[in-house]
N, C-alpha and C positions, 0 to 999 in steps of 0.2 A: 708326878704333876697334879695328882688328885687333891693334894692339900691346897694348891693354888687355885683349883677349879672351885673347891668348896669355899674358900676365902672370897673370890670374886663373886661367887653366887650369893653369899650373905651381903656383900657391899651393894651389889645390884639390887638385891631385895630391899635395902635400907633407902637407896637414892630413888628407886622407882615405886617405892611403897607408898602407903596411904598417908604418911606423915611429912613428906618432904617434897618431892618434885611434882608429883600429880596434883595436890591441892595448890601448890605454888603457881603452876601453870594456869590453873583455873582461876585463881585470885588475880593474877596479872591481866588474864584476858577480860574478866568482868570488870576490873578497875579501868582498863582502857576503853572498853565498850561504853561505859557510863561516862567517862571523861570526854569521849568523842560524840556524846549524845546519840549513840546507836548509828552513827553515820554509815559504817560499813553495810549495815542492813538497809538503810532507806536510800543509799546511793548506788545499790548494786545494778541497776540499769545503766547509770551513768559510767560504772566501772567497765561494763562490757563495751560500751560505746567508746571508751578511751582506749581499750584494748584494741579495737577494730581500727581506730585511727592511728595506732602505733605500730602498724605493720611495716610501713615503709622507712628505708634508711634516709637520713638527712644530714648533710655536713654542717647544717646550721646550728645544730645542737651538740653539746658535750657529751660523749659517751662512745662506746666501741661497738654495741649491738643495739638493735631496735628494742622498744619496750616490749613488743610481742616475742621477740627472740629471747629475752631476758626471762619472761615467764615460761617459754617453752624449756628454756635450760633448767630452771627451777624445777618445773614439772617433771622433766626427764630424771632428776635426782629424787623426786618425791614419789611419783607414781611408780609403785613397785610391788614388792611382796606383801606389802601391808594392806594393799587393796584386795589382794586375793586370799593369802593365808591369815593375815592379821584380822580380817572381818570374821573369818570362821573360828579362829581362836577366841575372839571376843565372845561369839555366840556359844561356843563350846563350855566356857568357864562362867560366863555371866548370863546365859540364856538370851532369848530374843530381845529383852529389855535393854541389853547392853547397847544396842543399835541406837535407841532414844538417847542415851547419855553420850554416844559418839557424836550424834548430831548437835547436843548441847555444846560439848566442848569445841566443835568445829565452828559454830556460830560465833562463839567468844574468840576462838582462835583467829577469826578473820581480822579482828582488831589488832591482835598481837603481830600478825604477819604484815598488816598494814603499817603499823608503827615501825617495825623492823626495816622495811623498805624506805620509809620517809627519812629515818636516821642514816641509813646506808648512803643515800643519795646526798643528803646534806652534808655529811662528813667524809665524803670520798676524797682520794687524792689521785695523782698521777704518779706512776713509778718511773724509775730510770729508763725504761723502755717505751715510755709514752702511753702505757695502758692505764685505764681507769680502775682503780682497786678500792674496795671498801668491804663493809661488814662489821660485826660487833667489835672486832679488835680496833678498828679505825674510829667507830663512834664512841667507844669507851675512852681512847686515848684523847682524841680531838674534841670530843663533847664534854668529858669530865676533867681532863687535864692530866698533866703528868704523874700526879700523885695516885692516880689510878691505873697507871700503866702496867702494874703487876697484873691487874685483873685482865686487860687486854692480852698480854703475854700468856696468861693461863688459858684463855679461850683459844688462842691460836695454836697452842701446844696440844690441847685436847682435841681439837678439831682435825689437826694434821695427822695425829696418830689414829683417831677414831675412823678417819675416812678410809684406811686400809682395811678396817673390819667391815663395818656396815655398808661402805660404799664400793668394795672391791673383792675381797676373798670370799666373803659370805655370799655375795651375789653370783660370782663365777662358780662357786660351789653348787648353788641352787640349780644354776643352768645345767652344768655338767651332770647333775643327778637326775634332772628332769629327762634330758636327752638320752641319758644312759638307760633309764626306766622305760622310756616309751619307744626308743628307736635303737636300742642296743649299740649305741656308739660309745666306744672307750672314753672315759673321762679326759684323758690326756689330749686326744685329738680335739675334743670340744674346747679344752683349755688353750690349745694352740691356735686354733681358729679365732677364739675370742681375743686372744692377745694381739694377734696380727690385725684384726679388725679395729679394735680400740685404739691401737698404737697408730693407725692411719689416720684417725680422727683427732686424738689427743695432741699429736705433734703440731697441729695447726692452731692450737691455743683456743681461746674462748670463742673467736669468731667462727672457726670451723666446728666446734662443739654445738654452737648456737645454730648453724646452718643444718647440721644433721639433726638436731633436736627439733628443729622447726618442721622438718619433713616427717620424722619418725614418730614423734609423740602424738601429734593429731591423728595419724593413721591407726596407731595401736590402740589409742584410747577409743576412737570411733568405732573400730571393729569389735572391741570388747563391749562397748555400750550398746551397739546394735544387737549383738547375740543376746545380751542380758534383756533387752527391751522385748525381743522376739519371744523369750521364755516368759516374761511377765505378760505380754498379751495372750499367749497361749493358755495361761492360767489366771486370767483377769477375774473370773468369778471368785477366786479364792483371795484377791487383793485386799478387800475390805477387812476379812478375818485376819490377815497377815498383818496389817496395820494396827488393828485392835489388839492383837497379841503383843506387839512391840510396846505399845503404850501401857497395857495392863501389866505387863511383866516389868516395866520399868519401876513401877511403884508398888508392886506386890510380890515380886519375885517370880520364879518359874518353878512349877512343880515338876517332879521327875516323871519322865515319860519316854517310852521306847529305850533308846541307847543313851538318852540325856539324864544325868544324874540329878538335875535340879540346881537351882542358884537363888540366893538371897537377893534382896534389894541392893545391899552394899556390894555384893559381887557384880551385879549389873552395872552399877555405877563405877566401881574400880576398873573392870575390864573394858567397859566403853570408853571411859576417859584415856586409859593406857593405850589401847589399840588405836583410838583416834589420833592421839598425840604422835604415835609411832607412825601413823600413816601420813599425816599432812605436815609434820615437823614444825608446826606452829609454835615458836618459842625456843626451839633449839639453837637458832642463829645461823642456820646453814643458808637458807634462801636469800637473805639479804646481800650475800657475797656476790650472787649472780646478778640481783637487781642493781647493785651499785655500779655496773658496767653499762647501764641502759643509756640510751640517748634521749635525755629529757632535759627540759628547762624548768621543772618544778618537782620537788620530792612528793608532793601530795598526789600527783597525777601517777607517778610510778607506784605510789603506795596503794592506790586503788586497783592498779593492774596485778600488783603482788597478792592483794587479798582474795583475789579470784582463784589463785592457786589452791587454798583451802577449801573454797566452795566446790571447785571442780573435783578436786581429789576425794574429798569426804561426802559432802552433800550428794553429789552425783554418782561417782564411780563406786564408792564404798557401799552406798545405799543400794544400788543395783545388784551388787554381790549379795547383800544380806537379803534382798527380797527373792533372788533366785534360790539361795539356801532354804528360806522359810517356805517359800511357795511349793517347792519340790518335796518338802518333809524331810529333807536331808539333815537339818538340824538335830533331828532325834536319832540319827544313825550311829552315834558313838565315834564317828570319825573326827579327827582334828585337823587343823591348819589347811594346807593346800589340797590334801586329800578329800577334806569335806567339800570344798569349793569344786574341785574337779569332778566329784560324784555328783554334786547338784546340777552342774552344767550338762553332764552326761545324761542325767535323768531327764532334764528339760529338753535337750537336743540330742537324742539318741544317735550315736555313730559319729557325732561331730563335736559335741560339748566338751569332752574330755581334752581333745586336741587343741580347742580354742584356749582352754585354761593354760595348758602346756606351752603352746606357742606365746600366749600372752605373758607368762612368766618369764619366758625367754627374752622378749622384747623389753619388757618392763625392767629386767635385771641389767641388761645390756645398757640402756639409756641411763640407769642409776650409776653404773660405772663411769659413764662419760660425765654426767653431772657432778658427782663427788669428786672426780679427778681434779676438776676446776676449783671446787671448795678447799681440798686438801693443798692444792699447789699454792693457791692464794694465802692459806694459812701459814705455809712453810716459807713463802716469799716474806710475809710479815716479821717473821723471825729471823731469817738469814739473808734476806735481800734477793735480788733478781738472779744471782748467780746460782742459786739452788734450783731454779726452774727445770733446766735440762736433766740433771741428776734425779730429780724428784720424778719426772715423767718416765725415765728409765725404770726406776724402781717400782713405779706404779704399774707399768705393763707386766713386768717380771712377776709381781705379786698376783696378778689375774691368773697366770698359769699355775702358780704354787696353790692358790685357793681352790682350783678346779680339781686338783688331783690329791689333796689331803683332807683329814678330818678336822673340823673347826670348832668343836665345842668350847675350847679355851678361847679362841679368837673371837668367837661370838659374844661370850660373856663379857670379855674384856672390852669389846667395842660398845656393848650396852652400857657398861660403866662409864666410859669416856663420853659417850653421847649424853649421859645424864649430867656429867660434870661440866661439859661445855655449855649446857643450858643455864647453869646457875649464874655465871657472870653476865650472860646475856639478859637474863631476866632482871638482875639487879640494876643493869644499865637502862632497860626499858622503863623501869620505875622511876629512876633518878632523872631520865631525860623526857619523861612524859610531858612536862610542861612545854618543851620544844615542840613535841608532836601536836599537842592541842593548840599552841599558838600558831603553828604553820598552817594547820587545818583551818582553824577560824579565819585566818587572813586569806588563805585561798578562796574559800566560799564567800566571804564578805566582799572581795573584789570581783567575784562572778555575780554579785547581787543576788546570790542564792542563800537561803536559810540553811545553815550547816547543822 
């Protein structure tokens, strides 16, 4: 199977390299931000106000879950290993300057996530079971017409398969590895427990997933944020130098020091963009599947709620991880990925920090499994109808156990390729349907007598 692994590595390098997906994601984000007159930045306070107002269920609005629950479901799938291991990987290969470029792609990614949700609500449907369904496959078909249905089908197929990798087996494998390393629990026991817990939630559909996500996501994010903020406060005298290092390295590269091998400006840009996109998923087309189920009477309102996902994920959580790594000096240790983040937290909070990262990884990975189960299920339903839902859920929970007990190098690379492939039709649709996004946004704010 090594030949297949090698071929997939080459394909993944092409898709996620500097000439295809990364620049395309950046271009789409910049274009949408300009077309929206930087509305996602200017209306950020209003977005938080809209989120707060969207906490309560109302039967007067169409949809299955509240706007707040939709965001928590999306964050459940988004906040994960990218916030812990991804940030450390960006710094290891791109230096501290990669964090600046992570911020840049996130700020433009807010417009991308906004547009995805606006289109998802605008073109959503009701399925045979009375559930609201939407996402890229629906706004491609319903927004662009039948002649584009092949692209909608391609997205649904890529998302359905990719979900088993990035959203299932890779996550359960990470959890089993962390628990085995830190607590000496056999991987099969961890896999079995995760399978049972996930099944008890997934069987209830999006409403049950949303209920669990609404309780678990704020708790785990807040606990992680508090720990990181404490470390930053304990090292606050170093904070100005850390910020200066991030900005200077972004435009001059990072010289080799300690266990760090050094990085060029291009490496900072490449890894900052790549890990930022991996973390917040803006442009991949996953989050709008959750936002399509929101109880809302206006696509723009849900779009503003959706764009907060990118802000919370990258600007807040990823930034705090980066500050902890830089302030503690761990970025020069030569460690990579989750090991670097774990060492940084342990250095900042001796005796507790390592466990915070380990527990954080477990919770983040578990909620990712829940969120992506819904994405994969809706993609499968688009292709095969509602009859596929129960078999898909069964296959999903079985895959959790399999992922926990086997080596997944091939699965990871395959999922990486499919994640990239599902982004391509989504980005094309965002460009083609951008006039709809601009028109609805302009109309909404004009009706509110507010300059948009």
